[in-house]
mmCIF file of the C-alpha atoms, coordinates in Angstrom:
data_MODEL
# 
_entry.id   MODEL 
# 
loop_
_atom_site.group_PDB 
_atom_site.id 
_atom_site.type_symbol 
_atom_site.label_atom_id 
_atom_site.label_alt_id 
_atom_site.label_comp_id 
_atom_site.label_asym_id 
_atom_site.label_entity_id 
_atom_site.label_seq_id 
_atom_site.pdbx_PDB_ins_code 
_atom_site.Cartn_x 
_atom_site.Cartn_y 
_atom_site.Cartn_z 
_atom_site.occupancy 
_atom_site.B_iso_or_equiv 
_atom_site.pdbx_formal_charge 
_atom_site.auth_seq_id 
_atom_site.auth_comp_id 
_atom_site.auth_asym_id 
_atom_site.auth_atom_id 
_atom_site.pdbx_PDB_model_num 
ATOM 1  C CA . UNK A 1 1  ? -12.401 -23.720 -74.094 1.00 0.00 ? 1  UNK A CA 1 
ATOM 2  C CA . UNK A 1 2  ? -12.690 -26.651 -71.744 1.00 0.00 ? 2  UNK A CA 1 
ATOM 3  C CA . UNK A 1 3  ? -10.140 -27.567 -69.104 1.00 0.00 ? 3  UNK A CA 1 
ATOM 4  C CA . UNK A 1 4  ? -10.338 -31.338 -69.534 1.00 0.00 ? 4  UNK A CA 1 
ATOM 5  C CA . UNK A 1 5  ? -7.493  -33.806 -69.982 1.00 0.00 ? 5  UNK A CA 1 
ATOM 6  C CA . UNK A 1 6  ? -7.876  -35.572 -73.345 1.00 0.00 ? 6  UNK A CA 1 
ATOM 7  C CA . UNK A 1 7  ? -6.435  -38.833 -71.968 1.00 0.00 ? 7  UNK A CA 1 
ATOM 8  C CA . UNK A 1 8  ? -7.987  -39.421 -68.537 1.00 0.00 ? 8  UNK A CA 1 
ATOM 9  C CA . UNK A 1 9  ? -10.902 -36.942 -68.695 1.00 0.00 ? 9  UNK A CA 1 
ATOM 10 C CA . UNK A 1 10 ? -9.893  -35.103 -65.536 1.00 0.00 ? 10 UNK A CA 1 
ATOM 11 C CA . UNK A 1 11 ? -11.699 -31.763 -65.268 1.00 0.00 ? 11 UNK A CA 1 
ATOM 12 C CA . UNK A 1 12 ? -12.277 -28.999 -62.755 1.00 0.00 ? 12 UNK A CA 1 
ATOM 13 C CA . UNK A 1 13 ? -13.590 -29.921 -59.315 1.00 0.00 ? 13 UNK A CA 1 
ATOM 14 C CA . UNK A 1 14 ? -15.287 -27.663 -56.797 1.00 0.00 ? 14 UNK A CA 1 
ATOM 15 C CA . UNK A 1 15 ? -14.576 -26.891 -53.180 1.00 0.00 ? 15 UNK A CA 1 
ATOM 16 C CA . UNK A 1 16 ? -14.393 -24.060 -50.702 1.00 0.00 ? 16 UNK A CA 1 
ATOM 17 C CA . UNK A 1 17 ? -12.047 -21.211 -49.938 1.00 0.00 ? 17 UNK A CA 1 
ATOM 18 C CA . UNK A 1 18 ? -11.792 -21.118 -46.143 1.00 0.00 ? 18 UNK A CA 1 
ATOM 19 C CA . UNK A 1 19 ? -10.641 -17.864 -44.585 1.00 0.00 ? 19 UNK A CA 1 
ATOM 20 C CA . UNK A 1 20 ? -9.085  -17.372 -41.160 1.00 0.00 ? 20 UNK A CA 1 
ATOM 21 C CA . UNK A 1 21 ? -12.539 -16.596 -39.771 1.00 0.00 ? 21 UNK A CA 1 
ATOM 22 C CA . UNK A 1 22 ? -13.747 -19.952 -41.226 1.00 0.00 ? 22 UNK A CA 1 
ATOM 23 C CA . UNK A 1 23 ? -15.975 -18.252 -43.781 1.00 0.00 ? 23 UNK A CA 1 
ATOM 24 C CA . UNK A 1 24 ? -16.616 -20.560 -46.768 1.00 0.00 ? 24 UNK A CA 1 
ATOM 25 C CA . UNK A 1 25 ? -16.890 -19.329 -50.353 1.00 0.00 ? 25 UNK A CA 1 
ATOM 26 C CA . UNK A 1 26 ? -17.062 -21.562 -53.400 1.00 0.00 ? 26 UNK A CA 1 
ATOM 27 C CA . UNK A 1 27 ? -14.057 -22.044 -55.692 1.00 0.00 ? 27 UNK A CA 1 
ATOM 28 C CA . UNK A 1 28 ? -12.833 -24.306 -58.498 1.00 0.00 ? 28 UNK A CA 1 
ATOM 29 C CA . UNK A 1 29 ? -9.760  -26.532 -58.496 1.00 0.00 ? 29 UNK A CA 1 
ATOM 30 C CA . UNK A 1 30 ? -8.410  -26.580 -62.068 1.00 0.00 ? 30 UNK A CA 1 
ATOM 31 C CA . UNK A 1 31 ? -6.322  -29.495 -63.393 1.00 0.00 ? 31 UNK A CA 1 
ATOM 32 C CA . UNK A 1 32 ? -2.683  -28.848 -64.275 1.00 0.00 ? 32 UNK A CA 1 
ATOM 33 C CA . UNK A 1 33 ? -2.923  -29.029 -68.080 1.00 0.00 ? 33 UNK A CA 1 
ATOM 34 C CA . UNK A 1 34 ? -0.377  -28.400 -70.815 1.00 0.00 ? 34 UNK A CA 1 
ATOM 35 C CA . UNK A 1 35 ? -0.351  -28.751 -74.605 1.00 0.00 ? 35 UNK A CA 1 
ATOM 36 C CA . UNK A 1 36 ? 2.023   -31.573 -75.528 1.00 0.00 ? 36 UNK A CA 1 
ATOM 37 C CA . UNK A 1 37 ? 2.883   -33.396 -78.731 1.00 0.00 ? 37 UNK A CA 1 
ATOM 38 C CA . UNK A 1 38 ? 2.206   -37.097 -78.163 1.00 0.00 ? 38 UNK A CA 1 
ATOM 39 C CA . UNK A 1 39 ? 2.870   -40.022 -80.481 1.00 0.00 ? 39 UNK A CA 1 
ATOM 40 C CA . UNK A 1 40 ? -0.463  -41.639 -81.393 1.00 0.00 ? 40 UNK A CA 1 
ATOM 41 C CA . UNK A 1 41 ? -0.094  -45.397 -81.824 1.00 0.00 ? 41 UNK A CA 1 
ATOM 42 C CA . UNK A 1 42 ? -3.298  -45.784 -83.887 1.00 0.00 ? 42 UNK A CA 1 
ATOM 43 C CA . UNK A 1 43 ? -2.376  -43.253 -86.598 1.00 0.00 ? 43 UNK A CA 1 
ATOM 44 C CA . UNK A 1 44 ? 1.410   -43.457 -86.282 1.00 0.00 ? 44 UNK A CA 1 
ATOM 45 C CA . UNK A 1 45 ? 1.739   -39.655 -86.089 1.00 0.00 ? 45 UNK A CA 1 
ATOM 46 C CA . UNK A 1 46 ? 2.424   -37.089 -83.392 1.00 0.00 ? 46 UNK A CA 1 
ATOM 47 C CA . UNK A 1 47 ? -0.721  -35.320 -82.229 1.00 0.00 ? 47 UNK A CA 1 
ATOM 48 C CA . UNK A 1 48 ? -1.026  -32.156 -80.122 1.00 0.00 ? 48 UNK A CA 1 
ATOM 49 C CA . UNK A 1 49 ? -3.199  -32.834 -77.040 1.00 0.00 ? 49 UNK A CA 1 
ATOM 50 C CA . UNK A 1 50 ? -4.111  -31.186 -73.742 1.00 0.00 ? 50 UNK A CA 1 
ATOM 51 C CA . UNK A 1 51 ? -2.686  -33.496 -71.096 1.00 0.00 ? 51 UNK A CA 1 
ATOM 52 C CA . UNK A 1 52 ? -2.645  -33.277 -67.297 1.00 0.00 ? 52 UNK A CA 1 
ATOM 53 C CA . UNK A 1 53 ? 0.766   -33.593 -65.668 1.00 0.00 ? 53 UNK A CA 1 
ATOM 54 C CA . UNK A 1 54 ? -0.220  -36.801 -63.863 1.00 0.00 ? 54 UNK A CA 1 
ATOM 55 C CA . UNK A 1 55 ? -0.896  -38.533 -67.210 1.00 0.00 ? 55 UNK A CA 1 
ATOM 56 C CA . UNK A 1 56 ? 2.330   -37.153 -68.648 1.00 0.00 ? 56 UNK A CA 1 
ATOM 57 C CA . UNK A 1 57 ? 4.300   -38.479 -65.670 1.00 0.00 ? 57 UNK A CA 1 
ATOM 58 C CA . UNK A 1 58 ? 2.656   -41.881 -66.027 1.00 0.00 ? 58 UNK A CA 1 
ATOM 59 C CA . UNK A 1 59 ? 3.402   -42.044 -69.781 1.00 0.00 ? 59 UNK A CA 1 
ATOM 60 C CA . UNK A 1 60 ? 7.117   -41.359 -69.267 1.00 0.00 ? 60 UNK A CA 1 
ATOM 61 C CA . UNK A 1 61 ? 7.465   -44.277 -66.829 1.00 0.00 ? 61 UNK A CA 1 
# 
């Protein structure tokens, strides 16, 4: 199951966990995704999609 936004294509990015002693270990930053029902203009129906919260905020504007 992929963690990718179906609208903008945003996926996980990588970085480092940095402890107090400045030791670096690899980690993943996951996008904030949620299943939402969105009205599709092409088909004229509501479709269930995985959307990141940034896209959802932009669509409501």
